[in-house]
C-alpha positions as CSV (number, residue, x, y, z in Angstrom):
1,M,-1.9,7.0,-16.6
2,T,1.6,8.2,-17.5
3,Q,4.5,5.8,-17.8
4,A,6.5,5.5,-14.5
5,R,9.9,7.0,-14.6
6,P,13.0,4.8,-14.4
7,P,14.2,4.4,-10.8
8,D,17.6,5.8,-11.6
9,E,16.3,8.9,-13.3
10,E,17.0,12.3,-11.5
11,Q,13.6,13.6,-10.4
12,F,12.7,17.2,-9.4
13,T,9.4,18.7,-8.5
14,Y,7.9,21.9,-7.3
15,D,8.4,22.0,-3.5
16,P,7.3,25.3,-2.1
17,I,8.0,26.5,1.4
18,I,4.5,26.6,2.9
19,F,5.4,27.8,6.4
20,K,8.4,29.9,7.4
21,A,9.1,31.3,10.9
22,T,12.8,31.9,10.5
23,D,15.5,30.9,8.0
24,K,16.1,27.7,9.8
25,L,12.5,27.0,10.9
26,K,10.5,26.3,7.7
27,I,8.3,23.6,6.4
28,K,8.4,22.5,2.8
29,L,5.6,20.7,1.0
30,S,7.5,17.5,0.8
31,Q,8.0,17.5,4.6
32,L,4.3,18.2,5.2
33,K,3.4,15.3,2.9
34,Y,5.7,12.9,4.8
35,F,4.1,14.0,8.1
36,T,0.6,13.6,6.6
37,F,1.2,10.0,5.6
38,T,3.0,9.3,8.9
39,L,-0.2,10.5,10.7
40,I,-2.3,8.4,8.3
41,G,-0.2,5.4,9.4
42,V,-1.1,6.2,13.0
43,A,-4.8,6.4,12.0
44,L,-4.7,3.0,10.3
45,L,-3.6,1.2,13.4
46,W,-5.3,3.4,16.1
47,P,-8.8,1.8,15.8
48,W,-7.4,-1.7,16.6
49,N,-5.4,-0.3,19.6
50,C,-8.7,1.3,20.8
51,F,-10.4,-2.0,21.0
52,L,-7.5,-3.6,22.8
53,S,-7.2,-0.8,25.3
54,A,-10.9,-0.9,26.0
55,S,-11.0,-4.6,26.7
56,A,-11.0,-4.1,30.5
57,Y,-14.0,-1.7,30.3
58,Y,-16.0,-4.2,28.2
59,A,-15.1,-7.0,30.7
60,E,-16.9,-4.8,33.3
61,R,-19.7,-3.8,30.9
62,F,-20.5,-7.5,30.3
63,A,-20.0,-8.5,34.0
64,H,-23.5,-9.9,34.1
65,S,-22.8,-12.1,31.0
66,P,-19.6,-14.1,31.6
67,S,-20.1,-16.0,28.4
68,L,-20.0,-12.8,26.4
69,V,-16.8,-11.7,28.2
70,K,-15.1,-15.0,27.1
71,M,-16.3,-14.6,23.5
72,L,-15.5,-10.9,23.1
73,S,-11.8,-10.9,22.3
74,S,-11.9,-13.9,20.0
75,T,-15.0,-12.6,18.2
76,I,-13.4,-9.2,17.6
77,M,-10.3,-10.8,16.2
78,T,-12.2,-13.3,14.1
79,V,-14.7,-10.7,12.7
80,S,-11.9,-8.1,12.0
81,S,-9.5,-10.6,10.3
82,I,-12.1,-12.3,8.1
83,I,-13.8,-9.0,7.0
84,S,-10.4,-7.4,6.4
85,T,-9.3,-10.3,4.2
86,L,-12.5,-10.5,2.2
87,F,-12.9,-6.7,1.8
88,N,-9.3,-6.1,0.9
89,F,-9.6,-8.8,-1.8
90,Y,-12.8,-7.0,-3.1
91,L,-11.0,-3.6,-3.2
92,S,-8.0,-5.1,-4.9
93,Q,-10.2,-6.3,-7.8
94,S,-12.2,-3.0,-7.9
95,Q,-9.6,-0.9,-9.7
96,Q,-10.8,0.7,-13.0
97,G,-11.9,4.3,-12.6
98,V,-11.3,4.3,-8.8
99,N,-10.3,7.6,-7.1
100,Y,-7.9,6.5,-4.4
101,N,-8.0,9.9,-2.7
102,L,-11.7,9.5,-2.3
103,R,-11.3,5.9,-1.1
104,L,-8.8,7.1,1.6
105,N,-11.1,9.9,2.7
106,S,-14.1,7.6,2.8
107,G,-12.3,5.3,5.1
108,L,-11.4,8.2,7.4
109,I,-15.0,9.5,7.4
110,L,-16.3,6.0,8.4
111,T,-13.7,5.8,11.2
112,I,-14.9,9.2,12.5
113,I,-18.5,8.0,12.6
114,V,-17.8,4.7,14.2
115,F,-15.6,6.1,16.9
116,L,-17.9,8.9,17.7
117,I,-20.6,6.2,18.4
118,M,-18.1,4.2,20.4
119,A,-17.1,7.2,22.5
120,V,-20.7,8.0,23.3
121,S,-21.4,4.4,24.2
122,C,-19.0,4.7,27.1
123,V,-20.8,7.6,28.7
124,S,-24.4,7.4,27.5
125,D,-27.1,5.8,29.7
126,F,-28.8,4.7,26.6
127,F,-25.9,2.3,25.7
128,I,-24.9,1.5,29.3
129,K,-28.4,0.3,30.2
130,M,-28.8,-1.5,26.9
131,K,-29.2,-5.3,27.3
132,D,-25.9,-7.1,27.1
133,Q,-26.8,-9.2,24.1
134,I,-28.0,-6.2,22.1
135,F,-25.0,-4.2,23.1
136,F,-22.7,-7.1,22.2
137,V,-24.2,-7.3,18.7
138,T,-23.9,-3.5,18.3
139,L,-20.3,-3.5,19.4
140,I,-19.3,-6.3,17.0
141,T,-21.2,-4.5,14.2
142,L,-19.1,-1.4,14.9
143,V,-16.0,-3.5,14.8
144,L,-17.0,-4.8,11.4
145,I,-17.6,-1.3,10.0
146,S,-14.3,-0.2,11.5
147,A,-12.5,-3.0,9.7
148,I,-14.2,-2.0,6.4
149,A,-13.2,1.6,7.1
150,T,-9.6,0.6,7.7
151,C,-9.6,-1.4,4.4
152,F,-10.8,1.6,2.5
153,A,-8.2,3.9,4.1
154,Q,-5.3,1.4,3.8
155,N,-6.1,0.5,0.2
156,G,-6.3,4.2,-0.9
157,T,-3.1,5.0,1.1
158,M,-0.9,2.3,-0.3
159,A,-2.1,3.0,-3.9
160,I,-1.2,6.7,-3.5
161,V,2.2,6.2,-1.8
162,N,3.2,3.6,-4.4
163,V,2.9,6.4,-7.0
164,M,4.3,9.1,-4.9
165,G,7.5,7.3,-3.9
166,P,9.0,4.9,-1.3
167,I,9.8,7.7,1.2
168,Y,6.0,8.2,1.7
169,A,5.4,4.5,2.0
170,N,8.0,4.7,4.8
171,G,6.0,7.4,6.5
172,V,2.9,5.2,6.6
173,M,5.0,2.3,8.1
174,V,6.6,4.6,10.7
175,G,3.1,6.0,11.7
176,Q,1.8,2.4,12.3
177,A,4.8,1.7,14.5
178,I,4.2,4.9,16.5
179,A,0.6,3.8,17.0
180,G,1.9,0.5,18.4
181,V,4.3,2.2,20.9
182,L,1.8,4.7,22.4
183,P,-0.6,2.2,24.1
184,S,2.2,0.4,25.9
185,V,3.7,3.6,27.2
186,A,0.3,4.9,28.3
187,L,-0.5,1.6,30.1
188,I,2.8,1.5,32.0
189,V,2.6,5.1,33.0
190,S,-1.0,4.7,34.2
191,I,-0.1,1.7,36.3
192,L,2.9,3.4,37.9
193,L,0.9,6.6,38.6
194,I,-2.5,5.2,39.5
195,G,-1.9,1.6,40.4
196,D,-4.6,-1.0,40.5
197,K,-8.1,0.2,41.2
198,P,-10.2,-2.0,43.5
199,K,-12.7,-3.9,41.4
200,A,-16.4,-3.0,42.0
201,I,-18.9,-5.6,43.0
202,I,-21.7,-5.4,40.5
203,D,-25.0,-7.2,41.2
204,D,-27.8,-7.8,38.9
205,Y,-29.2,-4.3,39.4
206,E,-26.1,-2.3,38.9
207,Y,-24.7,-0.9,35.7
208,V,-21.1,-0.2,34.8
209,D,-19.8,3.3,35.6
210,K,-19.3,5.8,32.8
211,N,-15.7,5.5,31.5
212,F,-14.4,8.9,30.4
213,G,-10.9,7.5,29.9
214,V,-12.1,5.2,27.1
215,F,-14.3,8.0,25.9
216,V,-11.2,10.2,25.4
217,Y,-9.3,7.4,23.7
218,Y,-12.1,6.9,21.2
219,I,-12.4,10.7,20.6
220,T,-8.7,10.7,19.9
221,A,-9.2,8.3,17.1
222,T,-11.8,10.6,15.5
223,L,-9.5,13.7,16.0
224,I,-6.6,11.9,14.3
225,S,-8.8,11.0,11.3
226,I,-10.1,14.6,11.1
227,V,-6.5,16.0,11.1
228,C,-5.5,13.5,8.4
229,M,-8.3,14.7,6.2
230,A,-7.3,18.3,6.7
231,L,-3.7,17.6,5.9
232,L,-4.6,15.6,2.8
233,Y,-6.7,18.5,1.6
234,L,-3.8,20.9,2.2
235,T,-1.2,18.7,0.5
236,N,-3.5,18.1,-2.5
237,H,-4.0,21.8,-2.9
238,Y,-0.3,22.1,-3.7
239,R,-0.1,19.0,-5.8
240,T,1.5,19.6,-9.2
241,E,1.9,17.9,-12.5
242,S,5.5,17.0,-11.7
243,A,6.3,13.5,-10.4
244,Y,6.5,13.1,-6.6
245,S,10.0,12.8,-5.3
246,T,12.0,12.0,-2.2
247,L,12.9,14.6,0.4
248,N,16.5,14.9,-0.7
249,Q,15.6,15.4,-4.4
250,M,13.4,18.5,-4.0
251,V,14.1,21.9,-5.4
252,D,13.5,24.9,-3.0
253,L,11.2,27.5,-4.3
254,P,9.9,30.5,-2.3
255,L,6.4,30.8,-1.1
256,D,5.6,33.6,-3.6
257,A,7.2,31.8,-6.6
258,E,5.6,32.9,-9.9
259,D,3.8,30.7,-12.4
260,P,3.8,27.4,-10.4
261,P,3.0,24.3,-12.3
262,E,-0.7,23.5,-12.6
263,E,-2.3,21.0,-10.3
264,T,-2.7,17.4,-11.5
265,P,-6.0,15.6,-11.6
266,E,-7.1,13.3,-8.8
267,I,-5.1,10.0,-8.7
268,T,-7.5,7.7,-10.6
269,Q,-6.7,4.3,-12.1
270,T,-7.5,4.0,-15.8
271,K,-7.1,0.3,-16.5
272,F,-7.6,-3.0,-14.7
273,V,-4.5,-4.8,-13.7
274,S,-5.1,-8.5,-13.2
275,F,-4.0,-10.5,-10.1
276,W,-1.7,-12.7,-12.2
277,V,0.1,-9.7,-13.7
278,L,0.9,-8.4,-10.2
279,W,1.7,-11.9,-9.0
280,S,4.3,-12.4,-11.7
281,K,6.1,-9.2,-10.6
282,L,5.5,-9.1,-6.9
283,K,5.1,-12.7,-5.8
284,L,8.2,-12.9,-3.6
285,I,7.4,-9.5,-2.0
286,V,3.8,-10.4,-1.2
287,L,4.8,-13.8,0.1
288,T,7.3,-12.1,2.3
289,I,4.5,-9.8,3.6
290,F,2.4,-12.9,4.3
291,L,5.1,-14.8,6.1
292,T,6.3,-11.7,8.1
293,F,2.9,-10.9,9.6
294,S,2.0,-14.6,10.0
295,I,5.1,-15.3,12.1
296,T,4.9,-11.9,13.9
297,L,1.6,-12.9,15.5
298,I,3.5,-15.5,17.7
299,F,4.8,-12.4,19.6
300,P,1.7,-11.7,21.7
301,V,1.6,-15.4,22.8
302,F,5.1,-15.3,24.3
303,A,4.7,-11.7,25.5
304,S,1.7,-12.8,27.6
305,N,3.1,-16.1,28.9
306,V,6.8,-15.6,29.5
307,K,7.5,-14.7,33.1
308,L,10.3,-12.9,34.8
309,T,12.9,-15.3,36.1
310,N,13.2,-13.5,39.5
311,A,9.6,-12.4,40.0
312,A,8.9,-15.0,42.7
313,S,11.6,-13.5,44.9
314,S,10.8,-9.8,44.5
315,N,7.7,-7.7,45.4
316,H,8.9,-4.6,43.6
317,V,6.4,-3.2,41.1
318,F,8.9,-3.5,38.2
319,F,9.1,-7.3,38.8
320,Q,5.3,-7.9,38.4
321,D,3.5,-9.1,35.4
322,K,1.3,-6.0,35.3
323,I,4.4,-4.0,34.4
324,F,6.6,-6.6,32.7
325,I,4.1,-7.7,30.1
326,P,3.4,-4.1,28.7
327,F,7.1,-3.5,29.0
328,I,7.8,-6.4,26.7
329,F,5.2,-5.1,24.3
330,L,7.0,-1.7,24.4
331,M,10.4,-3.3,23.7
332,W,9.0,-5.2,20.6
333,N,7.2,-2.0,19.3
334,L,10.4,0.1,19.9
335,G,12.4,-2.4,17.8
336,D,9.7,-2.3,15.1
337,L,9.7,1.5,15.1
338,L,13.5,1.8,15.1
339,A,13.8,-0.4,12.0
340,R,11.0,1.4,10.1
341,V,12.6,4.8,10.8
342,I,16.1,3.6,9.8
343,C,14.8,2.1,6.6
344,G,13.7,5.6,5.5
345,W,17.2,7.0,5.8
346,K,19.0,7.8,2.6
347,N,21.1,4.8,1.5
348,S,19.9,2.9,4.6
349,I,21.7,-0.4,5.3
350,L,18.5,-1.8,6.7
351,L,16.5,-1.3,3.5
352,I,16.5,-4.6,1.6
353,K,15.7,-4.3,-2.1
354,N,16.2,-7.9,-3.2
355,P,12.9,-9.9,-3.1
356,K,14.7,-13.3,-2.8
357,V,16.7,-12.0,0.3
358,L,13.4,-10.7,1.8
359,F,11.7,-14.1,1.3
360,I,14.5,-16.1,2.8
361,Y,14.8,-13.6,5.7
362,S,11.1,-13.8,6.5
363,L,11.1,-17.6,6.5
364,S,14.2,-17.7,8.8
365,R,12.2,-15.8,11.5
366,L,10.7,-19.2,12.5
367,I,13.9,-19.7,14.5
368,F,12.5,-17.3,17.0
369,I,10.0,-19.9,18.2
370,P,12.6,-22.3,19.6
371,L,14.6,-19.3,20.9
372,F,11.5,-18.0,22.8
373,L,11.0,-21.5,24.3
374,T,14.4,-21.2,26.0
375,C,12.9,-18.4,28.1
376,N,10.7,-18.8,31.3
377,I,7.6,-20.0,29.4
378,H,6.7,-22.6,32.0
379,P,5.6,-22.3,35.7
380,Y,8.3,-21.8,38.3
381,T,9.8,-25.1,39.5
382,S,10.3,-23.6,43.0
383,A,9.8,-20.4,44.9
384,D,13.1,-19.0,43.9
385,E,14.0,-20.7,40.6
386,S,12.6,-20.5,37.1
387,S,12.4,-23.3,34.6
388,A,14.0,-21.2,31.8
389,L,16.7,-22.9,29.8
390,V,18.4,-19.5,29.6
391,N,17.9,-18.0,33.0
392,S,18.1,-14.4,32.0
393,D,15.5,-11.7,31.6
394,L,17.9,-9.7,29.4
395,W,18.1,-12.6,27.0
396,Y,14.3,-12.6,26.6
397,I,14.1,-8.8,26.3
398,F,16.8,-8.9,23.7
399,L,14.9,-11.6,21.7
400,Q,11.7,-9.5,21.7
401,L,13.6,-6.4,20.6
402,L,15.3,-8.3,17.8
403,F,12.0,-9.8,16.8
404,G,10.4,-6.4,16.5
405,L,13.4,-5.1,14.6
406,S,13.1,-7.9,12.0
407,N,9.3,-7.2,11.6
408,G,9.9,-3.5,11.0
409,Q,12.8,-4.1,8.6
410,L,10.9,-6.7,6.5
411,S,7.5,-5.0,6.4
412,T,9.0,-1.6,5.6
413,S,11.4,-2.9,2.9
414,C,8.5,-4.7,1.2
415,F,6.2,-1.7,1.0
416,M,8.9,0.7,0.0
417,I,10.2,-1.3,-3.0
418,V,6.8,-2.4,-4.4
419,G,6.6,0.6,-6.8
420,S,10.0,-0.1,-8.3
421,F,8.8,-3.5,-9.6
422,C,5.8,-2.0,-11.4
423,D,5.9,-0.7,-15.0
424,D,3.4,2.2,-14.7
425,D,1.2,4.1,-12.3
426,D,-1.8,1.9,-12.9
427,E,0.2,-1.1,-11.7
428,K,1.5,0.8,-8.7
429,E,-2.0,1.8,-7.7
430,A,-3.3,-1.8,-8.1
431,A,-0.4,-3.1,-6.1
432,G,-1.6,-1.1,-3.2
433,G,-4.7,-3.3,-2.9
434,F,-2.8,-6.4,-3.9
435,T,-0.3,-6.1,-1.1
436,T,-2.9,-5.4,1.6
437,V,-4.7,-8.7,0.7
438,F,-1.6,-10.6,1.6
439,L,-1.1,-8.5,4.7
440,S,-4.6,-9.2,6.0
441,T,-4.4,-12.9,5.0
442,G,-1.1,-13.1,6.8
443,L,-2.6,-11.7,10.0
444,A,-5.6,-14.1,9.7
445,F,-3.3,-17.1,9.2
446,G,-1.0,-15.9,12.0
447,S,-4.0,-15.7,14.5
448,I,-4.7,-19.4,13.7
449,L,-1.0,-20.2,14.2
450,S,-1.0,-18.4,17.5
451,Y,-3.8,-20.7,18.8
452,L,-1.8,-23.8,17.8
453,L,1.3,-22.3,19.5
454,V,-0.7,-21.8,22.7
455,L,-1.6,-25.5,22.7
456,L,2.1,-26.4,22.1
457,I,3.4,-24.5,25.0
458,D,0.8,-25.5,27.5
């Protein structure tokens, strides 16, 4: 591969206008690329959101097997985290001669196949009438394949954006945050518009109803992946031998520009980069990624257990857990999204480029645990009074928003600066797999930490 350019070198590249409606309404190749990787970011997180959103359906699906209902969430989390950690490590070591565009597309194709099957399973009598134990194994197998698909797509994506430049890494991070915001919004809106449906009584001879809502959600996952593949094909069609550059460094060229530069070959790694070479250059960055996602997983524990301080004295829908809990998830995700977007701004004050500062900052987020414990984490002491040390819902909402902001700032800063600490494109591509290993390990460790935290606050 070619030697990476110095970070302070002025870079220009061929950036044609690929769509033009008016002089003001036009789309350049660089903008399409950013949108493409933002949508890929959505696609990377959407499968996990699908499983979470479908949990209520599967609780009904396994109504005849209460033991399977109890096992489902923990089994999905365990299988997904373990497979992701192991497979990301395997991909990080499988480098030489790898075509990262092919790896990304392979992940998207697998996702399409899995979620087409998942969608059909919600409306097909064949799956609905399948024995609970067999369907449970089938579901977990699909979760496993989905985790592998995400590993393929994530590994390929991060390798590509590390070479292309930090602005495209920012696009991926923003897309993942958008995928986090959408389910919370959808859940709140559906509760406000539809309310709670009466639960059906299902005896031993009744089957769960077909669920076209979950069907549409799964189909959406396949459509997002299909659109990502189409956009990747389009952007690669315009790829040139010039280095990729940030949006503000592009040169405008008309759609009919003559003699454009020739296309580059596929992004393929030519040499193996060892774990220890990457560790020597990126250790503080990947340790920050590990700590950030480990500590972040305490967020769902508090989001599900902290109660409103005045809920006992109000019957209004906005003061009930069914709205408050998804609202807290929304606040956290909005903070996360806001930080990721701002980190992508030119000369952003939120973008941290010093690995030592990132590491210390990530470690300092442990302070949120005692801060969350000041909120209404315990049962009410009376009908009208909470047990919160700080008797304010705004305080708790502010903490969750700040916690989300810190997650978005740290994770985006880490993934945006990785490329600047690598010496050539081979190292940048290998760093894509290297960082995702620490991301998945951090999530796995964080899930264990969350269980311990539940025991602590009970």
